[in-house]
A tleap script that builds the chain and sets N, CA, C and O, in Angstrom:
source leaprc.protein.ff14SB
mol = sequence {
  NMET ILE LYS ALA GLY PHE SER ARG VAL ASP
  VAL THR PRO PRO LEU GLY THR GLU LEU THR
  GLY TYR PHE TYR LYS ARG PHE SER ASP GLY
  VAL LEU ASP PRO ILE TYR LEU ASN ALA LEU
  ALA PHE PHE ASP GLY GLU ARG THR ALA ILE
  ILE ILE THR GLY ASP PHE MET TYR ILE ARG
  GLU ALA THR MET SER CARG
}
set mol.1.N position { 103.766 87.750 76.958 }
set mol.1.CA position { 103.598 87.319 78.332 }
set mol.1.C position { 103.604 88.480 79.200 }
set mol.1.O position { 104.304 89.470 78.985 }
set mol.2.N position { 102.626 88.317 80.419 }
set mol.2.CA position { 102.422 89.249 81.239 }
set mol.2.C position { 103.128 88.946 82.474 }
set mol.2.O position { 102.947 87.832 82.965 }
set mol.3.N position { 104.015 89.887 83.130 }
set mol.3.CA position { 104.690 89.494 84.346 }
set mol.3.C position { 103.926 90.448 85.397 }
set mol.3.O position { 103.512 91.570 85.109 }
set mol.4.N position { 103.813 89.895 86.537 }
set mol.4.CA position { 103.183 90.596 87.744 }
set mol.4.C position { 104.007 90.433 88.948 }
set mol.4.O position { 104.743 89.452 89.058 }
set mol.5.N position { 103.917 91.455 89.978 }
set mol.5.CA position { 104.613 91.354 91.140 }
set mol.5.C position { 103.865 91.989 92.254 }
set mol.5.O position { 103.093 92.896 91.945 }
set mol.6.N position { 103.975 91.653 93.509 }
set mol.6.CA position { 103.241 92.079 94.601 }
set mol.6.C position { 104.207 92.404 95.784 }
set mol.6.O position { 105.183 91.704 96.056 }
set mol.7.N position { 103.856 93.491 96.435 }
set mol.7.CA position { 104.722 93.842 97.613 }
set mol.7.C position { 103.789 94.341 98.764 }
set mol.7.O position { 102.738 94.921 98.493 }
set mol.8.N position { 104.159 94.123 99.974 }
set mol.8.CA position { 103.433 94.661 101.205 }
set mol.8.C position { 104.561 95.305 102.043 }
set mol.8.O position { 105.671 94.794 102.183 }
set mol.9.N position { 104.178 96.447 102.570 }
set mol.9.CA position { 105.048 97.111 103.445 }
set mol.9.C position { 104.318 97.645 104.775 }
set mol.9.O position { 103.361 98.416 104.699 }
set mol.10.N position { 104.822 97.194 105.970 }
set mol.10.CA position { 104.153 97.675 107.019 }
set mol.10.C position { 104.625 99.304 107.566 }
set mol.10.O position { 105.754 99.554 107.988 }
set mol.11.N position { 103.732 100.117 107.479 }
set mol.11.CA position { 103.810 101.579 107.671 }
set mol.11.C position { 103.283 102.051 108.969 }
set mol.11.O position { 103.185 103.248 109.240 }
set mol.12.N position { 102.950 101.107 109.756 }
set mol.12.CA position { 102.523 101.629 111.163 }
set mol.12.C position { 103.386 102.610 111.770 }
set mol.12.O position { 104.587 102.365 111.875 }
set mol.13.N position { 102.814 103.878 112.247 }
set mol.13.CA position { 103.562 104.762 112.784 }
set mol.13.C position { 104.157 104.366 114.191 }
set mol.13.O position { 103.666 103.415 114.800 }
set mol.14.N position { 105.099 105.012 114.656 }
set mol.14.CA position { 105.723 104.611 115.962 }
set mol.14.C position { 104.675 105.001 116.985 }
set mol.14.O position { 103.764 105.780 116.704 }
set mol.15.N position { 104.827 104.427 118.212 }
set mol.15.CA position { 103.993 104.778 119.303 }
set mol.15.C position { 104.395 106.230 119.647 }
set mol.15.O position { 105.564 106.602 119.535 }
set mol.16.N position { 103.383 107.059 120.077 }
set mol.16.CA position { 103.529 108.417 120.536 }
set mol.16.C position { 103.132 109.434 119.352 }
set mol.16.O position { 103.157 110.655 119.504 }
set mol.17.N position { 102.751 108.772 118.116 }
set mol.17.CA position { 102.454 109.603 116.909 }
set mol.17.C position { 101.047 110.182 117.359 }
set mol.17.O position { 100.225 109.547 118.019 }
set mol.18.N position { 100.880 111.601 116.860 }
set mol.18.CA position { 99.768 112.273 117.108 }
set mol.18.C position { 98.619 111.596 116.200 }
set mol.18.O position { 98.850 111.238 115.046 }
set mol.19.N position { 97.433 111.459 116.786 }
set mol.19.CA position { 96.306 110.936 116.091 }
set mol.19.C position { 95.408 111.994 115.654 }
set mol.19.O position { 95.132 112.933 116.400 }
set mol.20.N position { 94.886 111.868 114.338 }
set mol.20.CA position { 94.106 112.804 113.828 }
set mol.20.C position { 92.514 112.419 114.048 }
set mol.20.O position { 92.234 111.252 114.320 }
set mol.21.N position { 91.558 113.334 113.936 }
set mol.21.CA position { 90.172 113.179 114.046 }
set mol.21.C position { 89.558 113.400 115.544 }
set mol.21.O position { 88.425 113.022 115.841 }
set mol.22.N position { 90.392 114.020 116.400 }
set mol.22.CA position { 89.961 114.244 117.718 }
set mol.22.C position { 89.866 115.824 117.980 }
set mol.22.O position { 90.501 116.623 117.292 }
set mol.23.N position { 89.131 116.159 118.894 }
set mol.23.CA position { 89.083 117.659 119.181 }
set mol.23.C position { 90.097 118.169 120.157 }
set mol.23.O position { 90.091 119.316 120.603 }
set mol.24.N position { 91.047 117.154 120.489 }
set mol.24.CA position { 92.061 117.532 121.404 }
set mol.24.C position { 93.431 116.776 120.956 }
set mol.24.O position { 93.348 115.821 120.184 }
set mol.25.N position { 94.486 117.140 121.367 }
set mol.25.CA position { 95.643 116.330 121.006 }
set mol.25.C position { 95.613 115.054 121.647 }
set mol.25.O position { 95.465 114.980 122.867 }
set mol.26.N position { 95.767 113.854 120.790 }
set mol.26.CA position { 95.730 112.579 121.400 }
set mol.26.C position { 96.845 111.950 120.637 }
set mol.26.O position { 96.965 112.217 119.442 }
set mol.27.N position { 97.828 110.982 121.346 }
set mol.27.CA position { 98.831 110.440 120.821 }
set mol.27.C position { 98.537 108.797 120.999 }
set mol.27.O position { 97.899 108.390 121.970 }
set mol.28.N position { 99.005 107.991 120.084 }
set mol.28.CA position { 99.016 106.577 120.153 }
set mol.28.C position { 99.752 105.946 121.331 }
set mol.28.O position { 100.842 106.367 121.718 }
set mol.29.N position { 99.174 105.027 121.824 }
set mol.29.CA position { 99.810 104.365 122.997 }
set mol.29.C position { 99.911 102.830 122.722 }
set mol.29.O position { 100.520 102.073 123.478 }
set mol.30.N position { 99.249 102.413 121.549 }
set mol.30.CA position { 99.382 100.933 121.215 }
set mol.30.C position { 98.936 100.930 119.899 }
set mol.30.O position { 98.508 101.907 119.284 }
set mol.31.N position { 99.076 99.588 119.421 }
set mol.31.CA position { 98.698 99.301 117.993 }
set mol.31.C position { 97.699 98.159 118.187 }
set mol.31.O position { 97.900 97.125 118.824 }
set mol.32.N position { 96.462 98.556 117.458 }
set mol.32.CA position { 95.373 97.482 117.429 }
set mol.32.C position { 95.544 96.661 116.183 }
set mol.32.O position { 95.373 95.442 116.228 }
set mol.33.N position { 95.889 97.307 115.021 }
set mol.33.CA position { 96.114 96.530 113.802 }
set mol.33.C position { 97.256 97.236 113.075 }
set mol.33.O position { 97.228 98.466 113.020 }
set mol.34.N position { 98.080 96.680 112.613 }
set mol.34.CA position { 99.331 97.194 111.664 }
set mol.34.C position { 98.714 97.983 110.378 }
set mol.34.O position { 97.621 97.670 109.906 }
set mol.35.N position { 99.404 98.886 109.931 }
set mol.35.CA position { 98.978 99.669 108.621 }
set mol.35.C position { 99.975 99.287 107.685 }
set mol.35.O position { 101.190 99.382 107.856 }
set mol.36.N position { 99.306 98.792 106.553 }
set mol.36.CA position { 100.034 98.347 105.430 }
set mol.36.C position { 99.826 99.097 104.162 }
set mol.36.O position { 98.716 99.569 103.914 }
set mol.37.N position { 100.752 99.224 103.407 }
set mol.37.CA position { 100.693 99.687 101.757 }
set mol.37.C position { 100.946 98.374 101.105 }
set mol.37.O position { 101.820 97.579 101.451 }
set mol.38.N position { 100.020 98.206 100.038 }
set mol.38.CA position { 100.163 97.075 99.226 }
set mol.38.C position { 100.301 97.507 97.706 }
set mol.38.O position { 99.539 98.352 97.236 }
set mol.39.N position { 101.224 96.946 97.006 }
set mol.39.CA position { 101.480 97.329 95.565 }
set mol.39.C position { 101.334 96.085 94.735 }
set mol.39.O position { 101.681 94.969 95.123 }
set mol.40.N position { 100.815 96.343 93.602 }
set mol.40.CA position { 100.642 95.195 92.556 }
set mol.40.C position { 101.013 95.842 91.197 }
set mol.40.O position { 100.370 96.760 90.689 }
set mol.41.N position { 102.166 95.242 90.639 }
set mol.41.CA position { 102.434 95.766 89.335 }
set mol.41.C position { 102.345 94.804 88.194 }
set mol.41.O position { 102.657 93.633 88.408 }
set mol.42.N position { 101.973 95.155 87.064 }
set mol.42.CA position { 101.885 94.430 85.801 }
set mol.42.C position { 102.739 94.893 84.846 }
set mol.42.O position { 102.866 96.114 84.756 }
set mol.43.N position { 103.413 94.112 84.041 }
set mol.43.CA position { 104.324 94.587 82.854 }
set mol.43.C position { 103.919 93.556 81.673 }
set mol.43.O position { 103.960 92.336 81.830 }
set mol.44.N position { 103.525 94.185 80.482 }
set mol.44.CA position { 103.320 93.320 79.351 }
set mol.44.C position { 104.379 93.233 78.256 }
set mol.44.O position { 104.179 92.705 77.162 }
set mol.45.N position { 105.537 93.804 78.649 }
set mol.45.CA position { 106.650 93.727 77.622 }
set mol.45.C position { 106.742 95.229 77.145 }
set mol.45.O position { 107.775 95.607 76.593 }
set mol.46.N position { 105.784 96.014 77.326 }
set mol.46.CA position { 105.848 97.412 76.793 }
set mol.46.C position { 105.516 98.485 77.841 }
set mol.46.O position { 106.183 99.508 77.994 }
set mol.47.N position { 104.358 98.140 78.591 }
set mol.47.CA position { 103.724 99.099 79.401 }
set mol.47.C position { 103.720 98.470 80.908 }
set mol.47.O position { 103.657 97.258 81.117 }
set mol.48.N position { 103.790 99.383 81.843 }
set mol.48.CA position { 103.759 98.928 83.258 }
set mol.48.C position { 102.573 99.622 83.917 }
set mol.48.O position { 102.371 100.821 83.723 }
set mol.49.N position { 101.807 98.898 84.676 }
set mol.49.CA position { 100.766 99.445 85.597 }
set mol.49.C position { 101.032 99.028 86.845 }
set mol.49.O position { 101.546 97.942 87.113 }
set mol.50.N position { 100.614 100.072 87.830 }
set mol.50.CA position { 101.005 99.821 89.322 }
set mol.50.C position { 99.766 100.279 89.979 }
set mol.50.O position { 99.255 101.339 89.618 }
set mol.51.N position { 99.234 99.548 90.933 }
set mol.51.CA position { 98.254 99.721 91.708 }
set mol.51.C position { 98.729 99.782 93.207 }
set mol.51.O position { 99.373 98.833 93.654 }
set mol.52.N position { 98.450 100.807 93.955 }
set mol.52.CA position { 99.051 100.940 95.307 }
set mol.52.C position { 97.801 101.303 96.274 }
set mol.52.O position { 97.109 102.298 96.060 }
set mol.53.N position { 97.579 100.456 97.308 }
set mol.53.CA position { 96.552 100.653 98.214 }
set mol.53.C position { 97.147 100.998 99.637 }
set mol.53.O position { 98.297 100.645 99.900 }
set mol.54.N position { 96.340 101.721 100.605 }
set mol.54.CA position { 96.825 101.954 101.714 }
set mol.54.C position { 95.739 101.748 102.846 }
set mol.54.O position { 94.573 101.986 102.531 }
set mol.55.N position { 95.977 101.381 103.968 }
set mol.55.CA position { 95.149 101.133 105.146 }
set mol.55.C position { 94.839 102.282 105.976 }
set mol.55.O position { 94.709 102.185 107.196 }
set mol.56.N position { 94.703 103.522 105.241 }
set mol.56.CA position { 94.444 104.730 106.028 }
set mol.56.C position { 93.628 105.621 105.385 }
set mol.56.O position { 93.355 105.355 104.214 }
set mol.57.N position { 93.105 106.769 105.946 }
set mol.57.CA position { 92.344 107.672 105.338 }
set mol.57.C position { 92.997 109.132 104.993 }
set mol.57.O position { 92.515 109.891 104.152 }
set mol.58.N position { 94.118 109.400 105.736 }
set mol.58.CA position { 94.562 110.707 105.530 }
set mol.58.C position { 96.094 110.737 105.836 }
set mol.58.O position { 96.537 110.268 106.885 }
set mol.59.N position { 96.887 111.308 104.880 }
set mol.59.CA position { 98.363 111.424 105.140 }
set mol.59.C position { 98.687 112.929 104.935 }
set mol.59.O position { 98.276 113.552 103.956 }
set mol.60.N position { 99.435 113.469 105.902 }
set mol.60.CA position { 99.781 114.878 105.848 }
set mol.60.C position { 100.833 115.106 104.703 }
set mol.60.O position { 101.599 114.185 104.421 }
set mol.61.N position { 100.895 116.275 104.052 }
set mol.61.CA position { 101.778 116.388 102.946 }
set mol.61.C position { 103.272 116.322 103.480 }
set mol.61.O position { 104.109 115.841 102.716 }
set mol.62.N position { 103.663 116.760 104.706 }
set mol.62.CA position { 104.872 116.597 105.161 }
set mol.62.C position { 105.300 115.160 105.389 }
set mol.62.O position { 106.499 114.884 105.350 }
set mol.63.N position { 104.383 114.229 105.625 }
set mol.63.CA position { 104.687 112.871 105.826 }
set mol.63.C position { 105.064 112.244 104.367 }
set mol.63.O position { 105.965 111.412 104.255 }
set mol.64.N position { 104.357 112.677 103.344 }
set mol.64.CA position { 104.530 112.151 102.009 }
set mol.64.C position { 105.829 112.557 101.438 }
set mol.64.O position { 106.374 111.812 100.625 }
set mol.65.N position { 106.425 113.780 101.825 }
set mol.65.CA position { 107.500 114.138 101.156 }
set mol.65.C position { 108.829 113.755 101.888 }
set mol.65.O position { 109.892 114.338 101.671 }
set mol.66.N position { 108.686 112.777 102.730 }
set mol.66.CA position { 110.042 112.230 103.442 }
set mol.66.C position { 110.803 111.439 102.554 }
set mol.66.O position { 111.865 110.940 102.926 }
savepdb mol mol.pdb
quit
Protein backbone atom coordinates (compact mmCIF):
# COMPACT_ATOMS: atom_id res chain seq x y z
CA UNK A 1 0.00 0.00 0.00
CA UNK A 2 1.24 3.49 -0.86
CA UNK A 3 0.75 6.30 1.61
CA UNK A 4 0.82 9.95 0.53
CA UNK A 5 0.74 13.29 2.28
CA UNK A 6 0.58 16.93 1.25
CA UNK A 7 1.45 20.16 3.04
CA UNK A 8 1.42 23.85 2.14
CA UNK A 9 3.20 26.61 4.08
CA UNK A 10 2.89 30.37 3.53
CA UNK A 11 6.46 31.76 3.40
CA UNK A 12 5.58 35.30 2.26
CA UNK A 13 8.31 37.61 3.59
CA UNK A 14 7.28 40.42 5.94
CA UNK A 15 6.64 43.92 4.65
CA UNK A 16 9.86 45.90 4.32
CA UNK A 17 11.86 42.98 2.93
CA UNK A 18 14.41 44.01 0.27
CA UNK A 19 13.31 43.02 -3.25
CA UNK A 20 15.78 41.56 -5.73
CA UNK A 21 15.95 42.27 -9.46
CA UNK A 22 16.16 46.06 -9.36
CA UNK A 23 19.06 48.42 -10.04
CA UNK A 24 18.43 50.24 -6.75
CA UNK A 25 17.38 49.17 -3.27
CA UNK A 26 13.64 48.58 -3.19
CA UNK A 27 11.59 47.23 -0.31
CA UNK A 28 8.20 45.53 -0.29
CA UNK A 29 5.28 47.69 0.76
CA UNK A 30 2.45 45.23 0.15
CA UNK A 31 1.59 41.68 -0.91
CA UNK A 32 0.05 41.01 -4.32
CA UNK A 33 0.03 37.21 -3.92
CA UNK A 34 1.24 35.07 -1.01
CA UNK A 35 4.28 32.84 -1.58
CA UNK A 36 3.85 29.15 -0.78
CA UNK A 37 6.03 26.09 -0.35
CA UNK A 38 4.22 22.88 -1.31
CA UNK A 39 5.38 19.40 -0.32
CA UNK A 40 4.13 16.03 -1.51
CA UNK A 41 5.44 12.85 0.13
CA UNK A 42 5.00 9.21 -0.87
CA UNK A 43 5.86 6.12 1.18
CA UNK A 44 5.62 2.56 -0.14
CA UNK A 45 6.55 0.77 3.08
CA UNK A 46 10.28 0.82 2.29
CA UNK A 47 11.15 4.06 0.53
CA UNK A 48 10.07 7.67 0.84
CA UNK A 49 10.00 10.23 -1.98
CA UNK A 50 9.38 13.92 -1.34
CA UNK A 51 8.71 16.64 -3.91
CA UNK A 52 8.97 20.26 -2.76
CA UNK A 53 8.01 23.25 -4.90
CA UNK A 54 8.24 26.97 -4.20
CA UNK A 55 6.62 30.05 -5.70
CA UNK A 56 9.89 31.97 -6.10
CA UNK A 57 12.95 32.16 -8.30
CA UNK A 58 15.82 32.92 -5.91
CA UNK A 59 16.69 32.34 -2.27
CA UNK A 60 19.79 33.78 -0.60
CA UNK A 61 22.01 31.25 1.15
CA UNK A 62 21.65 33.14 4.45
CA UNK A 63 17.88 32.74 4.22
CA UNK A 64 18.11 28.98 3.63
CA UNK A 65 20.33 28.37 6.64
CA UNK A 66 17.91 29.89 9.19
